[in-house]
All heavy atoms as TSV, in Angstrom:
chain	resi	resn	atom	element	x	y	z
A	1	MET	N	N	-0.741	-9.326	-7.224
A	1	MET	CA	C	-0.740	-8.691	-5.919
A	1	MET	C	C	0.207	-9.462	-5.005
A	1	MET	O	O	0.186	-10.683	-4.968
A	1	MET	CB	C	-2.155	-8.686	-5.335
A	1	MET	CG	C	-2.171	-8.217	-3.893
A	1	MET	SD	S	-3.774	-8.323	-3.117
A	1	MET	CE	C	-4.541	-6.929	-3.878
A	2	LEU	N	N	0.995	-8.749	-4.289
A	2	LEU	CA	C	1.881	-9.317	-3.281
A	2	LEU	C	C	1.228	-9.128	-1.919
A	2	LEU	O	O	0.848	-8.013	-1.570
A	2	LEU	CB	C	3.240	-8.601	-3.309
A	2	LEU	CG	C	4.242	-8.984	-2.223
A	2	LEU	CD1	C	4.661	-10.444	-2.383
A	2	LEU	CD2	C	5.446	-8.066	-2.289
A	3	VAL	N	N	1.054	-10.200	-1.175
A	3	VAL	CA	C	0.431	-10.138	0.145
A	3	VAL	C	C	1.506	-10.403	1.186
A	3	VAL	O	O	2.193	-11.423	1.124
A	3	VAL	CB	C	-0.705	-11.182	0.277
A	3	VAL	CG1	C	-1.320	-11.127	1.662
A	3	VAL	CG2	C	-1.755	-10.958	-0.794
A	4	LEU	N	N	1.676	-9.472	2.125
A	4	LEU	CA	C	2.704	-9.590	3.154
A	4	LEU	C	C	2.080	-9.658	4.539
A	4	LEU	O	O	1.064	-9.020	4.786
A	4	LEU	CB	C	3.632	-8.371	3.117
A	4	LEU	CG	C	4.370	-8.103	1.820
A	4	LEU	CD1	C	5.077	-6.769	1.887
A	4	LEU	CD2	C	5.353	-9.218	1.545
A	5	SER	N	N	2.710	-10.396	5.408
A	5	SER	CA	C	2.343	-10.389	6.825
A	5	SER	C	C	3.398	-9.568	7.557
A	5	SER	O	O	4.585	-9.819	7.403
A	5	SER	CB	C	2.335	-11.814	7.389
A	5	SER	OG	O	1.345	-12.575	6.762
A	6	ARG	N	N	2.961	-8.581	8.316
A	6	ARG	CA	C	3.867	-7.726	9.067
A	6	ARG	C	C	3.337	-7.582	10.473
A	6	ARG	O	O	2.133	-7.552	10.705
A	6	ARG	CB	C	3.966	-6.325	8.447
A	6	ARG	CG	C	4.491	-6.283	7.022
A	6	ARG	CD	C	5.998	-6.373	6.895
A	6	ARG	NE	N	6.453	-7.740	7.128
A	6	ARG	CZ	C	7.696	-8.072	7.428
A	6	ARG	NH1	N	8.626	-7.173	7.566
A	6	ARG	NH2	N	8.030	-9.321	7.605
A	7	LYS	N	N	4.235	-7.451	11.417
A	7	LYS	CA	C	3.865	-7.190	12.807
A	7	LYS	C	C	4.012	-5.699	13.083
A	7	LYS	O	O	4.662	-4.977	12.321
A	7	LYS	CB	C	4.779	-7.982	13.748
A	7	LYS	CG	C	4.621	-9.479	13.613
A	7	LYS	CD	C	5.581	-10.200	14.526
A	7	LYS	CE	C	5.450	-11.708	14.349
A	7	LYS	NZ	N	6.440	-12.438	15.125
A	8	GLN	N	N	3.430	-5.263	14.181
A	8	GLN	CA	C	3.555	-3.867	14.571
A	8	GLN	C	C	5.017	-3.484	14.638
A	8	GLN	O	O	5.845	-4.215	15.180
A	8	GLN	CB	C	2.886	-3.654	15.925
A	8	GLN	CG	C	2.790	-2.212	16.327
A	8	GLN	CD	C	1.862	-2.032	17.515
A	8	GLN	OE1	O	0.867	-2.714	17.643
A	8	GLN	NE2	N	2.218	-1.103	18.373
A	9	GLY	N	N	5.356	-2.342	14.049
A	9	GLY	CA	C	6.724	-1.848	14.038
A	9	GLY	C	C	7.537	-2.304	12.833
A	9	GLY	O	O	8.613	-1.775	12.581
A	10	GLN	N	N	7.032	-3.259	12.071
A	10	GLN	CA	C	7.757	-3.735	10.894
A	10	GLN	C	C	7.395	-2.894	9.676
A	10	GLN	O	O	6.330	-2.272	9.620
A	10	GLN	CB	C	7.459	-5.210	10.628
A	10	GLN	CG	C	8.021	-6.118	11.698
A	10	GLN	CD	C	7.771	-7.585	11.401
A	10	GLN	OE1	O	6.740	-7.962	10.868
A	10	GLN	NE2	N	8.730	-8.414	11.769
A	11	ARG	N	N	8.302	-2.886	8.686
A	11	ARG	CA	C	8.140	-2.040	7.504
A	11	ARG	C	C	8.211	-2.845	6.220
A	11	ARG	O	O	8.751	-3.936	6.186
A	11	ARG	CB	C	9.251	-0.988	7.449
A	11	ARG	CG	C	9.242	-0.018	8.568
A	11	ARG	CD	C	10.373	0.962	8.415
A	11	ARG	NE	N	10.405	1.849	9.569
A	11	ARG	CZ	C	11.439	2.579	9.893
A	11	ARG	NH1	N	12.531	2.544	9.164
A	11	ARG	NH2	N	11.388	3.359	10.947
A	12	VAL	N	N	7.716	-2.217	5.168
A	12	VAL	CA	C	7.854	-2.695	3.800
A	12	VAL	C	C	8.460	-1.538	3.021
A	12	VAL	O	O	8.071	-0.384	3.208
A	12	VAL	CB	C	6.474	-3.064	3.200
A	12	VAL	CG1	C	6.596	-3.406	1.727
A	12	VAL	CG2	C	5.850	-4.210	3.970
A	13	VAL	N	N	9.419	-1.826	2.160
A	13	VAL	CA	C	10.039	-0.799	1.323
A	13	VAL	C	C	9.602	-1.042	-0.122
A	13	VAL	O	O	9.669	-2.169	-0.617
A	13	VAL	CB	C	11.585	-0.844	1.416
A	13	VAL	CG1	C	12.205	0.199	0.502
A	13	VAL	CG2	C	12.030	-0.644	2.856
A	14	VAL	N	N	9.131	0.022	-0.786
A	14	VAL	CA	C	8.669	-0.068	-2.162
A	14	VAL	C	C	9.492	0.916	-2.990
A	14	VAL	O	O	9.702	2.061	-2.573
A	14	VAL	CB	C	7.162	0.288	-2.262
A	14	VAL	CG1	C	6.667	0.144	-3.683
A	14	VAL	CG2	C	6.356	-0.582	-1.310
A	15	SER	N	N	9.934	0.486	-4.160
A	15	SER	CA	C	10.711	1.336	-5.056
A	15	SER	C	C	9.850	1.747	-6.247
A	15	SER	O	O	9.213	0.906	-6.883
A	15	SER	CB	C	11.943	0.572	-5.546
A	15	SER	OG	O	12.634	1.330	-6.512
A	16	PHE	N	N	9.809	3.052	-6.517
A	16	PHE	CA	C	9.064	3.598	-7.644
A	16	PHE	C	C	10.043	4.322	-8.562
A	16	PHE	O	O	10.339	5.487	-8.345
A	16	PHE	CB	C	8.007	4.609	-7.171
A	16	PHE	CG	C	6.935	4.038	-6.296
A	16	PHE	CD1	C	7.055	4.091	-4.924
A	16	PHE	CD2	C	5.815	3.454	-6.852
A	16	PHE	CE1	C	6.061	3.577	-4.107
A	16	PHE	CE2	C	4.822	2.928	-6.053
A	16	PHE	CZ	C	4.943	2.993	-4.679
A	17	GLY	N	N	10.561	3.645	-9.548
A	17	GLY	CA	C	11.458	4.287	-10.515
A	17	GLY	C	C	12.596	5.051	-9.868
A	17	GLY	O	O	12.855	6.181	-10.210
A	18	GLY	N	N	13.270	4.453	-8.910
A	18	GLY	CA	C	14.392	5.090	-8.242
A	18	GLY	C	C	14.029	5.807	-6.953
A	18	GLY	O	O	14.904	6.162	-6.174
A	19	GLU	N	N	12.756	6.064	-6.731
A	19	GLU	CA	C	12.292	6.674	-5.484
A	19	GLU	C	C	11.856	5.570	-4.530
A	19	GLU	O	O	11.343	4.544	-4.956
A	19	GLU	CB	C	11.106	7.614	-5.740
A	19	GLU	CG	C	11.407	8.777	-6.655
A	19	GLU	CD	C	12.196	9.880	-5.982
A	19	GLU	OE1	O	12.469	9.786	-4.761
A	19	GLU	OE2	O	12.544	10.841	-6.668
A	20	LEU	N	N	12.065	5.768	-3.245
A	20	LEU	CA	C	11.681	4.772	-2.256
A	20	LEU	C	C	10.540	5.276	-1.389
A	20	LEU	O	O	10.449	6.462	-1.076
A	20	LEU	CB	C	12.864	4.425	-1.346
A	20	LEU	CG	C	14.043	3.733	-1.987
A	20	LEU	CD1	C	15.131	3.485	-0.943
A	20	LEU	CD2	C	13.633	2.417	-2.619
A	21	ALA	N	N	9.690	4.342	-0.997
A	21	ALA	CA	C	8.636	4.619	-0.019
A	21	ALA	C	C	8.702	3.516	1.021
A	21	ALA	O	O	8.949	2.356	0.692
A	21	ALA	CB	C	7.262	4.638	-0.683
A	22	THR	N	N	8.525	3.870	2.288
A	22	THR	CA	C	8.449	2.864	3.339
A	22	THR	C	C	7.057	2.916	3.953
A	22	THR	O	O	6.486	3.989	4.152
A	22	THR	CB	C	9.511	3.073	4.444
A	22	THR	OG1	O	9.324	4.359	5.024
A	22	THR	CG2	C	10.915	2.950	3.898
A	23	ILE	N	N	6.519	1.741	4.208
A	23	ILE	CA	C	5.199	1.605	4.821
A	23	ILE	C	C	5.404	0.841	6.115
A	23	ILE	O	O	5.916	-0.282	6.101
A	23	ILE	CB	C	4.235	0.859	3.892
A	23	ILE	CG1	C	4.163	1.581	2.539
A	23	ILE	CG2	C	2.853	0.736	4.535
A	23	ILE	CD1	C	3.543	0.771	1.444
A	24	GLU	N	N	5.053	1.455	7.233
A	24	GLU	CA	C	5.264	0.849	8.544
A	24	GLU	C	C	3.926	0.598	9.234
A	24	GLU	O	O	3.031	1.437	9.196
A	24	GLU	CB	C	6.117	1.763	9.424
A	24	GLU	CG	C	6.410	1.173	10.784
A	24	GLU	CD	C	7.312	2.039	11.643
A	24	GLU	OE1	O	7.879	3.022	11.119
A	24	GLU	OE2	O	7.466	1.732	12.834
A	25	VAL	N	N	3.807	-0.572	9.851
A	25	VAL	CA	C	2.632	-0.877	10.663
A	25	VAL	C	C	2.842	-0.186	12.002
A	25	VAL	O	O	3.703	-0.575	12.792
A	25	VAL	CB	C	2.450	-2.401	10.849
A	25	VAL	CG1	C	1.246	-2.686	11.734
A	25	VAL	CG2	C	2.316	-3.095	9.501
A	26	LEU	N	N	2.072	0.866	12.251
A	26	LEU	CA	C	2.239	1.641	13.476
A	26	LEU	C	C	1.454	1.052	14.640
A	26	LEU	O	O	1.919	1.023	15.767
A	26	LEU	CB	C	1.798	3.087	13.252
A	26	LEU	CG	C	2.574	3.869	12.194
A	26	LEU	CD1	C	1.968	5.250	12.020
A	26	LEU	CD2	C	4.039	3.952	12.570
A	27	ARG	N	N	0.215	0.597	14.339
A	27	ARG	CA	C	-0.618	0.075	15.415
A	27	ARG	C	C	-1.659	-0.875	14.836
A	27	ARG	O	O	-2.180	-0.648	13.745
A	27	ARG	CB	C	-1.313	1.218	16.139
A	27	ARG	CG	C	-2.099	0.771	17.363
A	27	ARG	CD	C	-2.615	1.928	18.185
A	27	ARG	NE	N	-3.663	2.649	17.463
A	27	ARG	CZ	C	-3.843	3.957	17.532
A	27	ARG	NH1	N	-3.057	4.698	18.282
A	27	ARG	NH2	N	-4.803	4.542	16.875
A	28	ILE	N	N	-1.963	-1.916	15.577
A	28	ILE	CA	C	-3.027	-2.848	15.223
A	28	ILE	C	C	-4.029	-2.803	16.365
A	28	ILE	O	O	-3.678	-3.013	17.520
A	28	ILE	CB	C	-2.480	-4.279	15.042
A	28	ILE	CG1	C	-1.406	-4.300	13.949
A	28	ILE	CG2	C	-3.610	-5.249	14.721
A	28	ILE	CD1	C	-0.621	-5.583	13.873
A	29	ASP	N	N	-5.276	-2.499	16.030
A	29	ASP	CA	C	-6.321	-2.375	17.041
A	29	ASP	C	C	-7.554	-3.112	16.527
A	29	ASP	O	O	-8.336	-2.558	15.748
A	29	ASP	CB	C	-6.629	-0.897	17.295
A	29	ASP	CG	C	-7.600	-0.677	18.429
A	29	ASP	OD1	O	-7.814	-1.604	19.231
A	29	ASP	OD2	O	-8.151	0.433	18.517
A	30	GLY	N	N	-7.708	-4.362	16.921
A	30	GLY	CA	C	-8.819	-5.170	16.429
A	30	GLY	C	C	-8.689	-5.405	14.942
A	30	GLY	O	O	-7.682	-5.919	14.472
A	31	ASN	N	N	-9.710	-4.975	14.174
A	31	ASN	CA	C	-9.657	-5.161	12.721
A	31	ASN	C	C	-9.170	-3.910	11.993
A	31	ASN	O	O	-9.314	-3.794	10.785
A	31	ASN	CB	C	-11.037	-5.581	12.193
A	31	ASN	CG	C	-12.081	-4.494	12.343
A	31	ASN	OD1	O	-11.866	-3.505	13.033
A	31	ASN	ND2	N	-13.220	-4.682	11.715
A	32	ARG	N	N	-8.573	-2.971	12.723
A	32	ARG	CA	C	-8.022	-1.750	12.120
A	32	ARG	C	C	-6.516	-1.742	12.240
A	32	ARG	O	O	-5.956	-2.114	13.269
A	32	ARG	CB	C	-8.596	-0.514	12.804
A	32	ARG	CG	C	-10.106	-0.411	12.597
A	32	ARG	CD	C	-10.613	0.863	13.125
A	32	ARG	NE	N	-10.015	1.945	12.332
A	32	ARG	CZ	C	-10.627	3.071	12.048
A	32	ARG	NH1	N	-11.831	3.284	12.495
A	32	ARG	NH2	N	-10.038	3.995	11.351
A	33	VAL	N	N	-5.868	-1.299	11.182
A	33	VAL	CA	C	-4.409	-1.201	11.152
A	33	VAL	C	C	-4.048	0.242	10.823
A	33	VAL	O	O	-4.567	0.826	9.872
A	33	VAL	CB	C	-3.813	-2.150	10.085
A	33	VAL	CG1	C	-2.310	-1.988	9.993
A	33	VAL	CG2	C	-4.181	-3.589	10.386
A	34	ARG	N	N	-3.176	0.843	11.612
A	34	ARG	CA	C	-2.700	2.205	11.333
A	34	ARG	C	C	-1.340	2.076	10.652
A	34	ARG	O	O	-0.422	1.453	11.193
A	34	ARG	CB	C	-2.576	3.015	12.606
A	34	ARG	CG	C	-2.151	4.456	12.344
A	34	ARG	CD	C	-2.221	5.282	13.597
A	34	ARG	NE	N	-3.598	5.433	14.023
A	34	ARG	CZ	C	-4.313	6.540	13.829
A	34	ARG	NH1	N	-3.782	7.569	13.224
A	34	ARG	NH2	N	-5.544	6.608	14.260
A	35	LEU	N	N	-1.251	2.650	9.446
A	35	LEU	CA	C	-0.023	2.589	8.662
A	35	LEU	C	C	0.622	3.961	8.609
A	35	LEU	O	O	-0.066	4.983	8.535
A	35	LEU	CB	C	-0.325	2.142	7.225
A	35	LEU	CG	C	-0.973	0.775	7.054
A	35	LEU	CD1	C	-1.332	0.560	5.588
A	35	LEU	CD2	C	-0.056	-0.317	7.552
A	36	GLY	N	N	1.943	3.985	8.607
A	36	GLY	CA	C	2.700	5.202	8.372
A	36	GLY	C	C	3.431	5.040	7.057
A	36	GLY	O	O	4.043	4.008	6.817
A	37	ILE	N	N	3.345	6.050	6.185
A	37	ILE	CA	C	3.973	5.972	4.878
A	37	ILE	C	C	4.926	7.144	4.726
A	37	ILE	O	O	4.539	8.302	4.897
A	37	ILE	CB	C	2.922	6.009	3.753
A	37	ILE	CG1	C	1.916	4.867	3.945
A	37	ILE	CG2	C	3.594	5.926	2.380
A	37	ILE	CD1	C	0.720	4.949	3.040
A	38	ALA	N	N	6.181	6.841	4.436
A	38	ALA	CA	C	7.187	7.872	4.186
A	38	ALA	C	C	7.650	7.729	2.740
A	38	ALA	O	O	8.052	6.644	2.315
A	38	ALA	CB	C	8.376	7.710	5.132
A	39	ALA	N	N	7.535	8.827	1.978
A	39	ALA	CA	C	7.906	8.781	0.565
A	39	ALA	C	C	8.319	10.170	0.096
A	39	ALA	O	O	7.968	11.182	0.719
A	39	ALA	CB	C	6.728	8.282	-0.267
A	40	ALA	N	N	9.031	10.189	-1.009
A	40	ALA	CA	C	9.411	11.457	-1.626
A	40	ALA	C	C	8.150	12.214	-2.028
A	40	ALA	O	O	7.117	11.609	-2.336
A	40	ALA	CB	C	10.286	11.203	-2.850
A	41	SER	N	N	8.221	13.525	-2.044
A	41	SER	CA	C	7.052	14.339	-2.392
A	41	SER	C	C	6.603	14.108	-3.829
A	41	SER	O	O	5.467	14.428	-4.181
A	41	SER	CB	C	7.350	15.818	-2.168
A	41	SER	OG	O	8.438	16.221	-2.976
A	42	SER	N	N	7.461	13.522	-4.655
A	42	SER	CA	C	7.091	13.243	-6.048
A	42	SER	C	C	6.198	12.014	-6.172
A	42	SER	O	O	5.651	11.753	-7.239
A	42	SER	CB	C	8.353	13.046	-6.895
A	42	SER	OG	O	9.104	11.949	-6.406
A	43	ILE	N	N	6.024	11.266	-5.083
A	43	ILE	CA	C	5.171	10.082	-5.095
A	43	ILE	C	C	3.839	10.446	-4.455
A	43	ILE	O	O	3.774	10.805	-3.288
A	43	ILE	CB	C	5.831	8.912	-4.317
A	43	ILE	CG1	C	7.155	8.525	-4.962
A	43	ILE	CG2	C	4.891	7.716	-4.253
A	43	ILE	CD1	C	7.938	7.499	-4.172
A	44	GLY	N	N	2.776	10.367	-5.240
A	44	GLY	CA	C	1.441	10.658	-4.706
A	44	GLY	C	C	0.930	9.466	-3.912
A	44	GLY	O	O	1.043	8.328	-4.350
A	45	ILE	N	N	0.373	9.724	-2.740
A	45	ILE	CA	C	-0.178	8.670	-1.886
A	45	ILE	C	C	-1.608	9.085	-1.542
A	45	ILE	O	O	-1.824	10.156	-0.967
A	45	ILE	CB	C	0.654	8.484	-0.609
A	45	ILE	CG1	C	2.088	8.099	-0.982
A	45	ILE	CG2	C	0.021	7.428	0.302
A	45	ILE	CD1	C	3.045	8.114	0.180
A	46	TYR	N	N	-2.567	8.250	-1.917
A	46	TYR	CA	C	-3.966	8.578	-1.739
A	46	TYR	C	C	-4.731	7.377	-1.194
A	46	TYR	O	O	-4.437	6.242	-1.552
A	46	TYR	CB	C	-4.616	8.960	-3.079
A	46	TYR	CG	C	-3.883	10.042	-3.812
A	46	TYR	CD1	C	-2.927	9.737	-4.775
A	46	TYR	CD2	C	-4.134	11.381	-3.536
A	46	TYR	CE1	C	-2.247	10.737	-5.443
A	46	TYR	CE2	C	-3.463	12.384	-4.198
A	46	TYR	CZ	C	-2.510	12.050	-5.153
A	46	TYR	OH	O	-1.840	13.046	-5.805
A	47	ARG	N	N	-5.740	7.628	-0.373
A	47	ARG	CA	C	-6.701	6.580	-0.038
A	47	ARG	C	C	-7.521	6.316	-1.301
A	47	ARG	O	O	-7.749	7.216	-2.113
A	47	ARG	CB	C	-7.619	7.024	1.101
A	47	ARG	CG	C	-6.887	7.221	2.418
A	47	ARG	CD	C	-7.861	7.487	3.575
A	47	ARG	NE	N	-9.082	8.178	3.215
A	47	ARG	CZ	C	-9.279	9.487	3.352
A	47	ARG	NH1	N	-8.349	10.261	3.853
A	47	ARG	NH2	N	-10.435	10.030	3.004
A	48	GLU	N	N	-7.979	5.089	-1.468
A	48	GLU	CA	C	-8.690	4.733	-2.697
A	48	GLU	C	C	-9.900	5.622	-2.961
A	48	GLU	O	O	-10.147	6.043	-4.095
A	48	GLU	CB	C	-9.116	3.264	-2.636
A	48	GLU	CG	C	-9.768	2.788	-3.923
A	48	GLU	CD	C	-10.131	1.324	-3.892
A	48	GLU	OE1	O	-10.127	0.717	-2.802
A	48	GLU	OE2	O	-10.418	0.782	-4.962
A	49	GLU	N	N	-10.672	5.966	-1.925
A	49	GLU	CA	C	-11.865	6.784	-2.139
A	49	GLU	C	C	-11.508	8.214	-2.559
A	49	GLU	O	O	-12.235	8.841	-3.329
A	49	GLU	CB	C	-12.777	6.776	-0.901
A	49	GLU	CG	C	-12.167	7.358	0.356
A	49	GLU	CD	C	-11.350	6.381	1.202
A	49	GLU	OE1	O	-10.959	5.301	0.723
A	49	GLU	OE2	O	-11.091	6.729	2.368
A	50	VAL	N	N	-10.392	8.729	-2.095
A	50	VAL	CA	C	-9.931	10.060	-2.527
A	50	VAL	C	C	-9.487	9.993	-3.981
A	50	VAL	O	O	-9.799	10.876	-4.789
A	50	VAL	CB	C	-8.787	10.561	-1.615
A	50	VAL	CG1	C	-8.175	11.841	-2.165
A	50	VAL	CG2	C	-9.288	10.766	-0.194
A	51	TRP	N	N	-8.777	8.942	-4.338
A	51	TRP	CA	C	-8.331	8.729	-5.716
A	51	TRP	C	C	-9.536	8.715	-6.659
A	51	TRP	O	O	-9.531	9.349	-7.706
A	51	TRP	CB	C	-7.562	7.411	-5.775
A	51	TRP	CG	C	-6.935	7.065	-7.083
A	51	TRP	CD1	C	-7.372	6.119	-7.961
A	51	TRP	CD2	C	-5.745	7.611	-7.663
A	51	TRP	NE1	N	-6.539	6.050	-9.029
A	51	TRP	CE2	C	-5.527	6.951	-8.879
A	51	TRP	CE3	C	-4.858	8.592	-7.256
A	51	TRP	CZ2	C	-4.453	7.243	-9.705
A	51	TRP	CZ3	C	-3.781	8.874	-8.083
A	51	TRP	CH2	C	-3.583	8.206	-9.283
A	52	ALA	N	N	-10.602	8.008	-6.261
A	52	ALA	CA	C	-11.811	7.935	-7.077
A	52	ALA	C	C	-12.483	9.307	-7.168
A	52	ALA	O	O	-12.956	9.700	-8.244
A	52	ALA	CB	C	-12.771	6.901	-6.501
A	53	ASP	N	N	-12.522	10.049	-6.058
A	53	ASP	CA	C	-13.115	11.392	-6.062
A	53	ASP	C	C	-12.358	12.336	-6.987
A	53	ASP	O	O	-12.922	13.312	-7.487
A	53	ASP	CB	C	-13.153	11.979	-4.654
A	53	ASP	CG	C	-14.210	11.343	-3.769
A	53	ASP	OD1	O	-15.091	10.629	-4.308
A	53	ASP	OD2	O	-14.147	11.548	-2.541
A	54	MET	N	N	-11.075	12.058	-7.215
A	54	MET	CA	C	-10.261	12.873	-8.113
A	54	MET	C	C	-10.516	12.502	-9.578
A	54	MET	O	O	-9.949	13.097	-10.484
A	54	MET	CB	C	-8.779	12.704	-7.777
A	54	MET	CG	C	-8.400	13.261	-6.425
A	54	MET	SD	S	-6.743	12.795	-5.861
A	54	MET	CE	C	-5.708	13.299	-7.195
A	55	GLY	N	N	-11.378	11.507	-9.796
A	55	GLY	CA	C	-11.729	11.118	-11.161
A	55	GLY	C	C	-10.913	9.973	-11.712
A	55	GLY	O	O	-11.015	9.650	-12.893
A	56	PHE	N	N	-10.099	9.348	-10.884
A	56	PHE	CA	C	-9.292	8.225	-11.330
A	56	PHE	C	C	-9.952	6.922	-10.884
A	56	PHE	O	O	-10.806	6.910	-10.009
A	56	PHE	CB	C	-7.886	8.300	-10.734
A	56	PHE	CG	C	-7.125	9.529	-11.163
A	56	PHE	CD1	C	-6.995	10.605	-10.298
A	56	PHE	CD2	C	-6.556	9.611	-12.413
A	56	PHE	CE1	C	-6.299	11.740	-10.676
A	56	PHE	CE2	C	-5.855	10.739	-12.809
A	56	PHE	CZ	C	-5.731	11.804	-11.935
A	57	HIS	N	N	-9.544	5.836	-11.483
A	57	HIS	CA	C	-10.020	4.530	-11.044
A	57	HIS	C	C	-8.887	3.532	-11.167
A	57	HIS	O	O	-7.956	3.724	-11.938
A	57	HIS	CB	C	-11.231	4.074	-11.859
A	57	HIS	CG	C	-10.895	3.721	-13.274
A	57	HIS	ND1	N	-10.706	4.672	-14.251
A	57	HIS	CD2	C	-10.693	2.530	-13.861
A	57	HIS	CE1	C	-10.413	4.073	-15.382
A	57	HIS	NE2	N	-10.400	2.781	-15.184
A	58	LEU	N	N	-8.982	2.499	-10.369
A	58	LEU	CA	C	-8.013	1.424	-10.449
A	58	LEU	C	C	-8.461	0.496	-11.563
A	58	LEU	O	O	-9.597	0.043	-11.575
A	58	LEU	CB	C	-7.928	0.665	-9.117
A	58	LEU	CG	C	-7.447	1.508	-7.935
A	58	LEU	CD1	C	-7.535	0.690	-6.648
A	58	LEU	CD2	C	-6.027	1.973	-8.153
A	59	GLY	N	N	-7.581	0.220	-12.514
A	59	GLY	CA	C	-7.922	-0.630	-13.647
A	59	GLY	C	C	-7.979	-2.096	-13.274
A	59	GLY	O	O	-7.702	-2.483	-12.140
A	60	PRO	N	N	-8.330	-2.926	-14.251
A	60	PRO	CA	C	-8.442	-4.367	-14.009
A	60	PRO	C	C	-7.151	-4.994	-13.495
A	60	PRO	O	O	-7.186	-5.963	-12.758
A	60	PRO	CB	C	-8.795	-4.944	-15.381
A	60	PRO	CG	C	-9.201	-3.793	-16.217
A	60	PRO	CD	C	-8.641	-2.554	-15.600
A	61	GLU	N	N	-6.011	-4.412	-13.841
A	61	GLU	CA	C	-4.736	-4.963	-13.366
A	61	GLU	C	C	-4.575	-4.807	-11.866
A	61	GLU	O	O	-3.756	-5.472	-11.245
A	61	GLU	CB	C	-3.548	-4.327	-14.095
A	61	GLU	CG	C	-3.344	-2.852	-13.810
A	61	GLU	CD	C	-4.244	-1.906	-14.602
A	61	GLU	OE1	O	-5.024	-2.364	-15.443
A	61	GLU	OE2	O	-4.149	-0.691	-14.369
A	62	SER	N	N	-5.374	-3.944	-11.246
A	62	SER	CA	C	-5.317	-3.749	-9.805
A	62	SER	C	C	-6.362	-4.584	-9.077
A	62	SER	O	O	-6.399	-4.604	-7.862
A	62	SER	CB	C	-5.549	-2.273	-9.461
A	62	SER	OG	O	-4.569	-1.481	-10.061
A	63	ASP	N	N	-7.208	-5.248	-9.818
A	63	ASP	CA	C	-8.295	-6.027	-9.245
A	63	ASP	C	C	-7.770	-7.365	-8.744
A	63	ASP	O	O	-7.183	-8.122	-9.492
A	63	ASP	CB	C	-9.380	-6.244	-10.298
A	63	ASP	CG	C	-10.638	-6.873	-9.741
A	63	ASP	OD1	O	-10.659	-7.207	-8.535
A	63	ASP	OD2	O	-11.584	-7.029	-10.509
A	64	VAL	N	N	-7.993	-7.662	-7.473
A	64	VAL	CA	C	-7.497	-8.898	-6.864
A	64	VAL	C	C	-8.009	-10.112	-7.626
A	64	VAL	O	O	-7.300	-11.078	-7.812
A	64	VAL	CB	C	-7.900	-8.980	-5.373
A	64	VAL	CG1	C	-7.539	-10.317	-4.777
A	64	VAL	CG2	C	-7.249	-7.861	-4.594
A	65	LYS	N	N	-9.259	-10.068	-8.094
A	65	LYS	CA	C	-9.847	-11.211	-8.790
A	65	LYS	C	C	-9.130	-11.488	-10.114
A	65	LYS	O	O	-9.157	-12.596	-10.611
A	65	LYS	CB	C	-11.325	-10.986	-9.048
A	65	LYS	CG	C	-12.161	-10.949	-7.788
A	65	LYS	CD	C	-13.585	-10.614	-8.089
A	65	LYS	CE	C	-13.678	-9.108	-8.284
A	65	LYS	NZ	N	-14.986	-8.554	-8.392
A	66	ASN	N	N	-8.522	-10.469	-10.705
A	66	ASN	CA	C	-7.901	-10.624	-12.016
A	66	ASN	C	C	-6.379	-10.652	-11.963
A	66	ASN	O	O	-5.729	-10.499	-12.969
A	66	ASN	CB	C	-8.340	-9.477	-12.940
A	66	ASN	CG	C	-9.809	-9.531	-13.220
A	66	ASN	OD1	O	-10.390	-10.608	-13.286
A	66	ASN	ND2	N	-10.438	-8.387	-13.382
A	67	SER	N	N	-5.812	-10.794	-10.771
A	67	SER	CA	C	-4.351	-10.801	-10.681
A	67	SER	C	C	-3.894	-12.015	-9.886
A	67	SER	O	O	-4.644	-12.604	-9.129
A	67	SER	CB	C	-3.849	-9.518	-10.013
A	67	SER	OG	O	-4.293	-9.466	-8.668
A	68	SER	N	N	-2.659	-12.376	-10.098
A	68	SER	CA	C	-2.114	-13.473	-9.311
A	68	SER	C	C	-1.724	-12.928	-7.943
A	68	SER	O	O	-1.285	-11.791	-7.817
A	68	SER	CB	C	-0.900	-14.081	-10.015
A	68	SER	OG	O	0.110	-13.113	-10.171
A	69	VAL	N	N	-1.907	-13.720	-6.935
A	69	VAL	CA	C	-1.608	-13.311	-5.564
A	69	VAL	C	C	-0.385	-14.072	-5.105
A	69	VAL	O	O	-0.332	-15.291	-5.198
A	69	VAL	CB	C	-2.807	-13.589	-4.623
A	69	VAL	CG1	C	-2.442	-13.239	-3.193
A	69	VAL	CG2	C	-4.022	-12.802	-5.083
A	70	LYS	N	N	0.605	-13.353	-4.608
A	70	LYS	CA	C	1.808	-13.958	-4.064
A	70	LYS	C	C	1.872	-13.603	-2.593
A	70	LYS	O	O	1.794	-12.437	-2.225
A	70	LYS	CB	C	3.042	-13.426	-4.799
A	70	LYS	CG	C	4.336	-14.038	-4.339
A	70	LYS	CD	C	5.519	-13.535	-5.142
A	70	LYS	CE	C	6.799	-14.153	-4.678
A	70	LYS	NZ	N	7.947	-13.648	-5.423
A	71	THR	N	N	1.988	-14.593	-1.742
A	71	THR	CA	C	2.022	-14.371	-0.300
A	71	THR	C	C	3.438	-14.547	0.218
A	71	THR	O	O	4.093	-15.533	-0.098
A	71	THR	CB	C	1.084	-15.351	0.426
A	71	THR	OG1	O	-0.231	-15.188	-0.099
A	71	THR	CG2	C	1.070	-15.085	1.922
A	72	VAL	N	N	3.894	-13.586	1.005
A	72	VAL	CA	C	5.217	-13.638	1.616
A	72	VAL	C	C	5.038	-13.339	3.096
A	72	VAL	O	O	4.408	-12.351	3.456
A	72	VAL	CB	C	6.182	-12.602	0.980
A	72	VAL	CG1	C	7.523	-12.649	1.664
A	72	VAL	CG2	C	6.315	-12.847	-0.509
A	73	ALA	N	N	5.577	-14.162	3.951
A	73	ALA	CA	C	5.446	-13.947	5.401
A	73	ALA	C	C	6.437	-12.927	5.873
A	73	ALA	O	O	7.458	-12.687	5.302
A	73	ALA	CB	C	5.645	-15.244	6.155
């Protein structure tokens, strides 16, 4: 897992097999963060609980306890 620190208005760019997605911190309000995600329509973006309701699950490789954590400021 890559852990990033971002301020309001800053973005992260993620590449998925040639497709790009940008994730922007739109607002920080106490312990809540509002994110904006822009991506090609071929990239599915789901909240974890919706993903689970669709019958999918995150495997052990997605589990923080079982992965190495890299922090970047």
